BAVEX-823085 format. One record per residue: x, y, z of N, C-alpha, C, O in turn. Coordinates in steps of 0.001 Angstrom, whole numbers, plus 500000, padded with zeros to 6 digits. Example, Ala and Ser with C-alpha at 12.3 -4.5 7.8 and 13.67 -1.06 7.14 Angstrom:
# residues 2
513190494310507800512300495500507800513200496700507800514236496681508465/512850497750507080513670498940507140512900500030507870513409501138508039/
END
This chain:
# residues 458
039758087036221891038911085842221923038963085225223309040050085138223880/037853084793223878037820084264225242038441082895225352038685082223224350/038693082493226571039267081191226874038162080140226755037219080130227546/038287079249225752037259078238225506037618076889226088036885075922225881/038727076790226811039109075513227402038082075108228454037635075939229244/037717073857228461036735073357229421037391073191230790038431072546230917/036783073769231788037317073640233134036912072282233709035830071777233409/037768071699234525037385070428235140036208070633236070036068071679236705/035356069608236141034207069695237019034587069400238463035765069320238810/033578069243239283033798068932240695033094067601241000032017067585241596/033707066501240591033037065199240750032763064837242203031787064146242492/033618065297243130033399064953244532032172065668245094031486065136245966/031900066863244600030693067577245019029458066851244488028457066713245191/029542066391243245028441065615242658028216064345243466027081063994243787/029310063660243792029215062400244528028592062622245909027751061835246345/029005063695246597028461063996247922026957064242247846026202063794248708/026532064958246804025089065206246639024322063914246415023277063687247026/024849063065245532024146061821245200024102060864246388023132060124246548/025148060871247226025149060014248402024021060375249366023544059528250122/023602061638249333022500062085250171021150061893249493020107062230250054/021182061347248276019937061109247556019299062366247026018089062398246805/020083063403246817019553064683246342019768064833244840020789064401244305/018795065451244162019062065927242809019565067365242899019660067914243997/019889067985241761020451069339241788019460070356242347019851071282243057/018173070183242028017174071117242535017101071080244057017009072124244703/017141069885244628017067069745246087018302070309246769018202070955247812/019474070062246176020708070592246757020710072113246708021093072774247673/020280072664245575020234074125245434019286074737246455019589075771247049/018141074100246658017172074614247626017722074543249048017501075452249848/018446073451249366018999073291250714020037074360251031020163074787252179/020781074794250013021848075776250210021345077201249999021956078159250473/020218077338249279019646078669249073020155079382247847020358080596247871/020369078625246749020807079238245493019919078729244369019140077793244548/020048079358243211019320078901242032019902077585241548021090077323241736/019078076761240928019566075464240450020644075646239384021568074838239293/020530076705238576021572076966237568022912077263238222023961076867237713/022874077968239363024116078242240092024736076942240583025937076716240437/023886076080241175024411074792241656025020073997240496026091073411240648/024356073973239356024857073229238203026208073766237751027105072997237408/026352075097237753027642075684237363028732075323238360029884075110237982/028358075254239655029345074821240659029833073419240340031038073165240341/028913072510240067029306071123239814030153071003238552031042070155238478/029881071846237562030668071805236320031995072532236449032820072490235536/032209073203237583033451073940237770033505075238237011034586075772236761/032328075760236633032277076967235823032109078238236653032143079345236116/031929078077237956031713079246238817032309078963240189032186077860240723/032961079988240750033502079850242088032397079768243129031265080189242889/032737079225244277031782079075245375032237079972246515033290079740247108/031444081000246824031833081956247863031840081299249240031191080278249469/032596081917250153032780081338251485031457081111252206031279080090252869/030522082063252079029251081913252803028486080697252315027803080037253098/028595080390251007027883079233250478028603077928250835027965076884250974/029926077988250980030645076791251439030180076418252843030018075241253166/029968077439253672029468077173255024028063076573254964027737075685255751/027227077053254032025872076512253906025896075066253411025100074239253854/026817074765252485026947073383252004027333072472253164026782071382253320/028283072928253973028716072126255120027536071846256047027387070730256543/026700072854256282025545072680257170024495071762256546023963070873257210/024203071987255262023161071208254596023562069739254428022725068842254538/024858069501254159025348068140253924025886067488255195026342066345255176/025826068247256321026344067748257606027784067252257449028123066135257840/028614068112256865030014067782256578030932068773257277030510069873257634/032179068385257469033173069280258026033596070296256971033633069963255786/033919071543257375034342072556256406035520072114255540035550072389254341/036495071422256153037657070970255382037247069986254292037838069963253213/036218069163254583035737068208253585035078068927252419035255068538251265/034324069970252715033708070764251654034784071409250784034652071467249562/035849071893251424036951072479250643037526071465249665037859071809248531/037640070231250096038193069188249217037245068915248060037695068729246930/035934068887248319034980068683247234035084069789246190034992069533244990/035277071018246656035242072172245754036578072411245065036631072667243862/037660072324245842038974072663245304039672071470244650040623071645243888/039201070266244947039834069090244354041062068624245091041676067630244706/041437069333246159042579068920246993042319069414248392041662070434248605/042841068678249330042568069011250733043369070223251158044536070369250793/042737071091251930043443072195252586043004072195254027041881072592254337/043860071762254896043478071573256283043433072900257003044466073519257262/042232073330257323042081074613258002042820074622259329043360075649259742/042841073471259996043448073444261315044951073669261275045569073896262315/045546073610260088046985073865260017047313075311260343048457075628260670/046326076191260258046578077587260593045770078048261792045849079220262161/044992077162262419044316077545263655045348077700264762046317076941264804/045169078651265647046070078752266801045842077592267757044717077123267924/046908077139268375046789076076269374046057076608270596046224077766270980/045237075742271207044523076157272413045309075840273673044846076126274777/046478075261273527047295074922274694048061076155275140048850076707274373/047836076591276369048471077812276866049631077531277805050183078457278399/050004076283277947051072075952278887052363075626278151052399075581276921/053405075404278911054672074923278356055267075893277359055524077053277681/055488075404276126056139076222275107055104077008274307055221077126273087/054090077548274989053006078247274302053521079407273473053021079646272374/054517080139273978055034081284273228055616080825271902055328081413270860/056429079784271931057040079272270701055968078804269732056034079098268538/054970078068270246053902077549269387053068078683268809052700078645267635/052766079692269621051971080825269157052690081590268059052100081929267034/053970081856268285054774082583267294054871081788265997054714082344264910/055127080503266111055293079660264922054004079590264115054033079705262890/052868079402264795051589079277264097051194080582263413050727080574262274/051381081701264105051037082993263509051902083277262287051392083697261248/053197083050262406054104083294261285053761082393260098053889082800258943/053324081164260394052937080242259328051743080798258552051736080760257321/050749081305259247049588081886258579049994083086257735049558083213256591/050819083963258283051239085150257539052032084756256288051928085410255250/052813083702256392053577083246255226052648082688254150052857082935252962/051625081937254556050666081409253593049966082522252836049633082368251661/049742083656253514049067084786252870049897085365251722049360086055250856/051195085088251712052063085606250658052096084705249424052627085093248383/051524083493249540051491082560248420050122082659247744049108082344248367/050076083092246479048772083337245833047809082158245908046623082358246170/048287080930245685047373079786245691046833079534247089045654079229247262/047706079665248090047254079457249463046337080588249919045366080361250641/046655081803249492045803082930249860044396082732249307043411083063249966/044308082191248097043002081927247503042220080928248358041028081113248605/042893079877248802042210078871249615041804079445250974040714079162251471/042675080243251564042318080888252828041080081762252658040214081805253532/041007082450251538039890083359251301038562082625251172037503083215251387/038611081340250822037364080588250642036980079782251879035932079137251887/037802079807252915037462079045254112036222079607254790036053080824254863/035364078739255282034150079220255958034437079640257384035429079227257985/033562080458257907033566080804259324033155079559260109032158078916259779/033931079216261159033696077983261913033344078344263356034243078553264171/032058078419263686031670078812265047032251077919266135032560078402267224/032406076616265859032874075704266903034265076059267407034607075760268551/035069076697266559036410077097266997036337078139268106037230078214268950/035285078934268106035159079998269106035058079435270516035556080039271467/034415078277270653034261077684271979035626077356272582035875077636273755/036509076761271779037847076424272266038623077685272632039335077718273635/038480078719271810039214079956272088038736080602273375039541081102274161/037421080591273592036892081186274819037362080428276052037723081037277060/037359079097275975037847078296277105039322078585277348039743078771278490/040114078622276264041544078893276403041789080280276979042657080461277833/041011081272276503041194082641276974040843082764278458041575083392279223/039734082171278856039250082336280228039958081438281238040130081822282395/040372080238280807040867079262281781042263078725281483042824077981282288/042823079091280343044156078595280005045218079108280968045099080203281517/046244078314281162047355078695282043048162079820281409048607079680280270/048363080923282108049157082021281524050578081571281209051145080732281909/051138082131280160052524081853279814053442082412280901053309083580281268/054374081602281428055217082073282531056038083311282182056244084186283024/056504083379280935057347084506280531057209084725279040057036083773278279/057286085978278621057249086312277200058646086504276629058798086970275500/059669086148277404061050086245276918061304085171275870060695084101275901/062204085465274947062499084521273861063949084679273432064460085793273315/064603083548273200065980083558272720066025082845271374066459081696271279/065571083543270338065522082953269010066742083292268178067657083966268653/066757082829266939067916083054266069067987084454265477069003084837264898/066909085217265624066883086555265038067641087574265861068314087232266833/067523088828265462068273089888266117067642090286267440066519089883267743/068358091073268224067837091595269485066728092606269188066853093437268288/065662092524269945064491093370269736064319094285270945064465093853272088/064007095559270677063796096519271754062428097157271672061654096881270755/062135098010272634060824098663272676060618099611271490059481099870271094/061709100125270924061578100985269743061012100201268561060228100733267775/061412098936268439060860098082267380059362097865267583058583097870266630/058984097678268826057570097486269151056766098731268806055674098631268246/057293099887269131056583101139268865056373101339267365055349101877266945/057344100906266561057176101028265108056007100176264612055284100589263705/055815099004265193054669098171264812053367098883265164052434098916264362/053309099449266360052088100154266788051794101362265902050640101629265567/052838102082265531052645103235264652052175102801263262051334103459262650/052727101689262772052310101171261462050843100766261495050092101057260563/050429100084262586049029099680262672048103100894262695047050100884262058/048490101934263424047671103149263479047529103766262086046451104224261708/048635103772261323048588104321259966047705103466259061046911103994258282/047849102136259166047023101239258361045542101407258715044676101357257842/045265101607260003043883101768260444043255103014259839042094102995259430/044020104095259783043509105325259182043209105135257698042189105611257199/044104104435256996043883104155255578042643103288255380041844103528254475/042493102276256239041343101379256146040042102138256368039078101944255628/040007102996257376038793103750257675038418104686256526037239104909256253/039423105221255867039149106215254830038825105592253471037969106088252738/039533104477253141039406103934251792038809102532251726038424102082250646/038723101834252854038248100461252843039395099477252791040527099836252466/039092098231253115040140097230253311040823096799252022041986096397252040/040107096880250904040695096408249659042007097078249313042884096467248703/042142098339249704043372099078249403044507098731250355045651098588249924/044209098594251636045263098489252640045653097049252962046758096809253448/044770096089252702045025094719253137046348094129252626047081093546253424/046685094251251339047965093666250887049177094224251628050145093506251875/049119095493251978050242096112252691050342095562254115051440095326254620/049207095362254749049191094812256111049800093422256130050622093112256992/049395092573255174049895091198255141051401091161254885052125090375255496/051856092009253986053292092035253700054070092525254921055158092025255207/053518093496255634054196094002256828054285092915257901055313092783258566/053221092143258070053253091050259046054337090045258703055107089631259569/054394089655257439055335088611257030056778089094257020057682088359257419/056998090316256571058368090802256372058924091570257564060142091668257714/058062092115258414058539092938259531058235092331260896059114092255261754/056987091897261098056613091409262425057143090010262681057703089755263747/056983089095261732057433087711261940058919087625262282059264086894263210/059831088333261582061254088263261964061517088762263386062394088235264071/060763089778263837060955090267265204060512089212266224061161089032267254/059416088523265939058956087489266857059973086352266990060028085681268021/060770086140265950061795085082265990063087085557266632064060084805266697/063108086799267106064338087383267631064582087095269093064044086141269655/065415087944269710065796087794271120065236088978271904065446090133271534/064522088682272990063938089753273793063645089234275190063417088045275409/063661090195276141063354089822277526061843089837277747061073090075276816/061431089581278977060013089445279273059248090745279021058146090713278474/059817091882279410059127093167279234058925093483277752057823093828277324/059995093361276984059889093623275547058992092581274891058202092906274005/059113091321275329058313090256274743056827090485274922056048090273273993/056427090917276112055004091184276344054505092302275439053437092194274837/055280093369275349054887094484274485054871094061273014054004094487272251/055831093224272624055905092753271247054703091873270908054127092007269829/054318090977271817053161090122271570051884090950271447051034090656270606/051743091978272273050570092852272179050536093584270844049485093693270212/051694094086270422051757094798269144051452093855267986050741094225267052/051992092630268044051716091638267005050235091267266997049652091045265936/049626091201268192048190090931268271047404092026267557046462091738266819/047791093282267777047116094392267119047247094330265612046294094629264892/048428093943265122048617093868263679047886092659263088047377092728261969/047832091552263836047057090396263378045564090741263368044824090312262483/045135091523264368043759092031264361043502092815263082042442092676262472/044467093642262671044307094446261468044132093561260241043318093864259369/044892092463260166044751091528259051043369090887259066042742090712258021/042900090540260267041563089967260375040482090962260005039525090619259311/040632092184260463039623093212260191039509093485258697038402093625258176/040639093563258003040586093842256567039996092662255801039333092862254783/040226091431256274039567090273255650038058090326255895037268090022255001/037669090710257099036258090859257445035578091874256529034451091656256086/036258092972256250035662094048255461035442093646254010034605094235253326/036193092635253526035971092170252149035199090845252141035163090144251130/034582090512253283033714089336253416034448088006253289033852087019252856/035715087956253654036449086694253741036421086256255208037395086429255941/035295085690255616035054085546257053035849084420257709036263084554258860/036068083323257004036921082285257574038349082765257709039003082506258719/038831083458256707040173084024256726040308085038257867041308085041258586/039314085880258025039325086849259120039362086142260466040091086550261371/038573085081260594038511084353261856039877083786262232040255083811263404/040616083277261256041959082762261537042844083841262151043518083609263154/042833085024261537043694086107262037043229086596263414044057086871264283/041928086705263616041433087101264939041829086078265999042170086443267124/041782084801265638042183083761266591043634083887266995043967083761268174/044500084134266028045918084318266362046129085590267174046972085625268070/045370086627266864045480087860267648045109087602269104045767088102270016/044056086823269318043627086522270681044694085730271437044932085984272618/045326084790270778046352083986271438047643084776271667048345084540272650/047955085699270778049095086578271028048822087461272243049716087695273056/047588087950272364047228088763273532047298087939274805047702088450275850/046910086669274735047000085778275892048453085575276293048789085600277477/049311085375275300050740085189275556051345086444276172052252086364277001/050837087599275761051319088870276305050760089161277689051201090102278348/049783088359278140049062088635279392048472090044279343048630090839280270/047782090328278223047242091655277940045712091566277820045190091413276716/044997091660278940043543091471278892042803092552278120041767092265277520/043300093788278114042585094836277387042620094595275885041620094799275197/043776094159275369043824093813273946042928092612273672042266092552272636/042905091656274598042015090514274445040560090927274399039797090397273592/040155091865275251038772092340275259038420092999273924037314092827273412/039356093744273375039162094392272071038931093350270972038034093505270144/039739092294270968039606091248269949038291090503270122037618090198269137/037920090207271359036638089550271608035472090426271149034483089924270615/035594091736271361034550092656270900034468092674269379033384092826268815/035615092520268710035616092472267241035023091163266745034271091159265770/035345090056267395034710088787267050033192088873267259032424088260266518/032770089633268268031346089884268468030755090579267249029686090212266761/031474091591266766030996092342265594030889091424264381029938091536263608/031844090525264203031775089594263079030579088653263231029866088394262261/030359088144264439029226087245264676027900087961264432026959087359263915/027817089235264800026612090022264521026399090120263009025294089906262511/027466090445262295027377090590260837026906089296260184026127089321259231/027383088162260702027027086855260135025726086309260707025332085181260409/025062087119261532023789086733262152023932085421262926023170084471262746/024936085417263788025168084321264726024916084879266128025866085100266879/023646085111266493023358085864267719023835085203269002024290085893269914/023741083882269090024174083212270325025661083399270537026101083735271636/026434083182269485027884083384269607028214084842269873029126085147270641/027480085736269244027727087166269459027558087523270931028368088265271486/026511086999271568026273087293272984027365086688273855027855087345274773/027752085450273581028803084814274387030125085565274271030816085783275266/030467085956273047031722086692272831031664088054273516032638088490274130/030511088726273407030375090045274024030481089959275542031121090802276170/029859088952276126029944088801277578031368088495278017031816088973279059/032083087696277223033486087420277544034308088698277484035198088905278310/034012089566276501034728090838276387034446091731277594035360092343278147/033179091801277999032810092631279153033438092084280432033990092844281228/033356090774280631033945090168281831035450090407281887035999090719282944/036111090259280741037558090479280678037890091920281032038809092181281809/037137092856280456037389094273280714037154094618282183037921095378282773/036109094069282767035833094361284181036949093824285071037419094523285968/037375092580284824038447091995285648039737092797285528040510092888286482/039964093373284363041194094136284135041084095569284634042052096323284544/039919095965285162039747097345285582039877098297284411040554099320284513/039235097973283300039367098764282071038943100208282302038008100461283062/039618101161281658039207102567281768037838102765281127037405101935280328/037153103853281468035756104028281048035518103928279546034539103315279120/036403104525278725036172104525277281036178103093276726035349102746275885/037116102270277202037174100869276766035956100104277268035390099279276551/035557100388278509034397099708279084033138100039278288032284099178278078/033031101271277856031872101691277073031763100902275777030671100487275389/032885100695275112032874100000273822032383098564273967031555098114273174/032879097840274964032460096442275096031008096340275569030309095387275223/030555097308276352029163097292276804028183097520275660027145096861275593/028498098439274769027580098700273659027566097515272705026553097257272055/028694096781272612028690095572271783027783094500272396027087093786271674/027793094389273728026895093420274354025436093820274122024581092965273890/025162095110274186023795095577273924023371095223272504022248094769272285/024259095428271542023968095145270135023735093648269925022782093250269255/024617092820270506024477091370270371023174090885270997022491090031270432/022833091425272156021591091044272828020379091473272011019372090766271964/020478092624271375019386093104270515019144092145269360018001091818269041/020226091699268736020105090765267616019511089436268072018691088843267371/019925088974269241019457087684269731017972087715270122017237086767269844/017543088783270752016184088814271310015171089547270440013979089251270521/015611090509269597014738091277268704013449091714269411012359091275269044/013574092567270410012407092915271246011231093501270477010081093286270859/011499094243269394010388094840268648009506093777268018008305093987267851/010089092636267666009325091553267050008707090640268095007594090145267913/009429090416269193008988089422270178008230090021271352007637089291272147/008244091359271467007619092037272621008223091548273937007536091459274954/009506091235273899010223090749275094010683091964275904011750092517275642/009886092374276878010202093565277649011396093352278573012141094290278856/011576092127279040012731091854279905014031092118279152014930092783279666/014125091596277934015326091826277132015468093294276760016573093836276751/014343093933276452014399095357276102014974096178277250015801097062277028/014543095890278468015068096609279634016565096348279805017327097256280139/016977095102279574018404094795279699019221095574278681020275096116279015/018750095633277454019465096377276409019558097852276779020610098473276634/018450098405277257018450099815277652019421100057278808020095101087278839/019502099112279766020452099270280876021894099244280367022726100038280807/022185098336279443023536098256278886023889099545278139025005100048278263/022946100074277370023199101325276645023432102482277611024328103301277406/022635102540278647022802103623279629024156103516280320024820104528280544/024568102300280659025869102116281302026998102497280346027979103119280754/026856102122279073027877102471278071027991103982277919029095104516277805/026858104669277918026865106127277757027456106815278988028205107783278861/027119106315280175027700106903281393029218106725281411029955107634281793/029669105560280999031112105304280973031799106233279975032865106780280259/031186106408278807031806107261277780031871108710278246032827109422277939/030859109145278983030821110531279465031946110843280445032260112012280673/032559109806281029033669110040281952034926110517281238035873110976281877/034933110408279919036042110961279149037235110033279041037191108870279443/038305110589278483039514109810278247040402109806279493040209110588280424/041381108900279479042358108836280571043697108397279989043774107961278841/044743108516280791046058108106280301046205106584280265047244106078279843/045178105850280700045194104399280638044470103860279403044440102650279181/043891104746278608043138104282277440044035103532276467045082104051276078/043651102321276063044417101630275022044246102341273681043280103078273481/045183102118272772045160102843271495043916102530270679043487103352269870/043325101343270881042176100970270054040914101749270384039913101607269682/040929102558271416039759103397271708039828104747271001038918105565271140/040898104990270243041104106320269659039940106754268766039543107919268790/039392105822267977038303106160267064036928105999267696035908106222267045/036907105609268974035627105373269630035131106678270244035149106865271461/034693107562269373034173108851269785032687108714270131032106107641269971/032090109782270595030679109723270965029813109407269746028764108778269878/030246109841268560029473109552267354029484108059267046028492107529266546/030582107376267335030637105925267128029736105213268128029068104237267787/029722105704269361028779105162270345027348105358269862026528104447269968/027042106543269331025712106808268794025369105832267669024251105323267591/026348105581266803026106104701265659025733103299266118024776102714265613/026484102759267074026211101401267533024936101348268384024184100375268318/024699102384269174023454102447269939022250102519268999021190101964269292/022424103204267872021336103304266907020881101953266391019691101741266155/021833101031266213021457099689265768020582099010266823019634098297266496/020914099243268084020103098664269170018697099244269172017720098514269337/018592100579268987017267101204269002016415100692267845015191100634267962/017041100320266737016280099735265633015637098423266058014459098182265795/016429097571266723015890096295267189014819096491268261013941095647268440/014907097612268965013902097918269979012641098547269388011674098812270102/012665098784268070011507099384267403011440100888267536010446101502267149/012489101493268082012539102955268255013217103564267020014362104012267083/012488103572265904013107103934264626013519105405264551014530105731263928/012756106283265170013146107694265139014445107909265891015315108648265431/014585107270267043015842107383267802016987106779267008018097107313267010/016722105658266323017760105037265503018188105974264375019381106108264101/017228106620263724017551107554262639018340108749263159019308109175262530/017933109289264301018642110438264873020098110084265178021009110856264878/020306108913265775021674108494266107022504108306264838023646108761264762/021925107636263850022666107386262613023018108688261895024138108837261408/022088109620261825022356110876261121023379111727261868024159112454261253/023371111632263185024396112332263960025779111779263636026738112539263499/025885110447263510027166109830263161027598110228261753028784110449261508/026647110320260829026978110734259463027577112128259460028606112360258826/026948113054260160027452114440260203028871114493260769029699115274260301/029146113683261754030458113707262404031538113064261538032674113538261508/031188111986260834032218111181260177032328111377258667033258110857258050/031399112116258060031352112148256598032661112583255958033079112006254955/033311113589256523034547114105255920035800113400256431036879113558255859/035662112620257508036861112008258109036904110493257965037969109923257732/035754109838258103035718108369258077034576107957257145033480107640257606/034834107963255831033747107737254871033011106413255046031795106365254864/033720105334255396033026104050255515031998104077256648030874103605256476/032377104624257797031436104726258910030256105625258532029112105346258891/030549106703257806029471107581257352028530106845256412027312106996256508/029086106052255505028257105311254551027344104320255262026155104224254956/027913103583256212027115102622256964025936103320257655024800102848257603/026223104418258284025180105098259052024181105817258156023023105991258536/024615106236256974023672106814256020022614105774255642021428106086255537/023067104535255441022130103467255079021299103046256291020115102738256156/021918103033257471021143102700258673020042103739258923018952103401259384/020339104995258614019297106030258728018170105750257735016990105887258060/018556105356256517017544105019255509016682103848255974015466103858255784/017304102847256578016556101698257093015583102127258191014455101637258255/016026103045259055015162103520260133013949104260259577012830104082260059/014174105087258566013033105792257960012098104805257262010881104990257265/012658103777256676011825102750256062010978102058257135009809101745256911/011592101824258311010853101235259423009695102104259886008705101600260416/009823103417259684008734104339260048007727104504258926006732105213259079/007982103846257783007071103977256644007296105222255824006462105560254983/008415105928256043008711107159255312009618106822254123010832107017254176/009008106318253063009754105804251914010581106890251225011745106663250894/010001108047251010010728109104250296011977109536251059013039109712250462/011854109708252373013011110094253178014051108978253205015252109244253190/013591107739253244014517106604253222015337106597251940016550106387251976/014684106824250813015390106830249527016339108020249419017411107907248826/015951109155249988016840110325249986018131110015250738019224110341250275/017993109381251902019181109008252679020044108004251924021268108127251878/019392107019251338020151105977250639020872106530249412021998106127249118/020227107453248695020889108059247531022176108778247947023179108742247235/022129109422249099023311110152249568024472109213249880025626109640249917/024166107927250106025225106967250429025890106383249193026953105772249305/025301106551248031025838105911246827027233106423246463028104105600246182/027499107754246452028863108199246148029901107655247137031023107328246750/029520107562248410030445106995249391030705105530249097031842105070249207/029676104796248726029835103380248400030806103203247251031655102313247283/030689104045246234031573103948245068033024104256245410033938103740244767/033240105096246424034605105535246740035371104521247591036585104647247749/034678103517248140035302102600249086035655101259248442034942100782247560/036753100657248886037094099294248486036695098370249633037537097745250278/035381098304249865034830097562250997033618096769250529032587097346250186/033745095441250515032617094607250116031443094756251072030286094687250656/031742094961252363030657095136253331029808096348252973028582096305253074/030452097416252559029722098633252207028799098396251014027644098820251011/029327097714250011028524097427248821027367096499249162026239096713248718/027651095470249952026598094518250335025485095207251119024307094908250923/025859096129252006024852096820252805023919097625251915022712097681252152/024485098247250892023658099008249960022701098089249197021526098414249028/023206096943248738022345095999248024021257095436248942020124095222248511/021608095200250206020608094692251149019487095694251368018322095318251496/019848096980251409018802097997251537017892097972250305016669098058250423/018506097853249121017707097819247888016748096631247895015630096740247392/017167095505248455016299094334248531015132094568249495014038094044249286/015365095346250541014290095628251504013188096492250896012114096639251481/013453097056249736012458097896249071011450097088248266010562097661247634/011577095760248282010721094917247446009225095170247656008482095154246674/008740095403248888007291095684249045006834096928248269005644097095248001/007788097799247911007452099036247195007963098994245752008107100031245104/008233097791245261008915097643243973008152098268242812008764098665241820/006842098362242915006042098889241799005966100405241780005416100978240840/006507101069242796006440102533242823007505103131241919008573102550241725/007206104286241377008152104968240487009445105311241235010546105154240708/009283105784242479010463106187243263011456105046243424012660105241243258/010962103864243746011846102713243976012459102248242675013647101928242634/011668102202241601012243101788240311013368102732239903014418102292239436/013144104023240081014191104998239709015419104838240601016553104914240127/015187104617241898016325104435242810017138103211242428018365103276242354/016469102109242188017184100874241835017948101022240533019079100550240420/017339101675239543018044101890238270019261102773238464020325102512237902/019101103815239257020228104727239551021346103990240279022519104142239940/020982103194241276021978102441242038022742101478241127023969101404241179/022009100746240301022657099786239410023627100474238457024732099985238224/023211101604237910024066102327236961025306102879237637026405102797237089/025135103443238832026260104053239549027277103006239983028480103207239812/026817101901240535027759100885241011028429100173239841029584099760239946/027712100027238723028323099437237541029421100340236998030435099859236492/029215101658237106030208102615236602031455102624237483032397103369237212/
END
């Protein structure tokens, strides 16, 4: 028998709506949901996803923390886990303490739930960029804490663990690996950060911790917990700053670019991408790393300018120049200076990201060719990347008006979607199905949608 107890409502959400003079229909329209959904939110009968919390904040002109209080019934101060933007003085101690605090909160089920519902906060990015570009470097990464002595062997174990977690994430999706990553941060990395180490070990330790915090952010991103992901990426960036490690910083900025692209925040995506490119250039990044940040800038610029829609030839030429530079850099091959995060950045991954740019440029055949090349390369090794590109190929064929070929590509992605614990993968498939609406009356589309619904339900 089901639970018939009445859940408490959300009176503060009701009060906030009424203060704005809105009825439920108007509030639902402002946020972009059905009125029945809004009513269930107010009655406390349905959870409110992070993306909708961000929309409520925008529609009601409220701070994200205030929206959390309306929804959860108690305040949860997001800033308690934001990294400090102060890079001077005891920055190392503050950075270590703040990161460890976030990792500890992730181990508490109630706090983890609240973290998962936090919205993505673009304004925080401005402070991080200023701190990254202009903050005073930490004088030393040495630390004399109460923990044990830490050596380079301890650091190497963190790097090896992250590499293993990354392989699991690529193959199975974040849902499987994320709990293990969080536990490793709290139980293994945090105690080392509280230990004793000299400047050389400290710098390497901060870089390794940044990589593992990046992993926590990436896995949150993959399950669409974007505010939670942003917190971890922010701490990763500040750990890289403390380590005086610009290449790791460029990698994190490039990942924040990818998140901004996913959330359709084109202005922020471009700013983050340019910061990543500038950082990499100043650091004399090796060609493979330089290629990765350049293709991200091309992708962000494509999203911002959408040349195929706007006929903006100036932007189109810029995107093409960035892609050409990225390809020339990648052709120079690997070097002994390559950071570990370039390991999966093969030519097929470059093709995959370039394909997204060609779509925005209206070059759908080139986009399809790039995506299908990535599918062939990654299908047996990196299923999530293969799934993404299978759907991107379908989108490209749809852009060419080749409906049957588009559906053939999309059908091939369904088994991969089922095998992954990745909300992004599932959402991408549903988004493709929604793009078929102009063809909704055709037999092919009806059969595809029915097949998709049955397979994903199973």
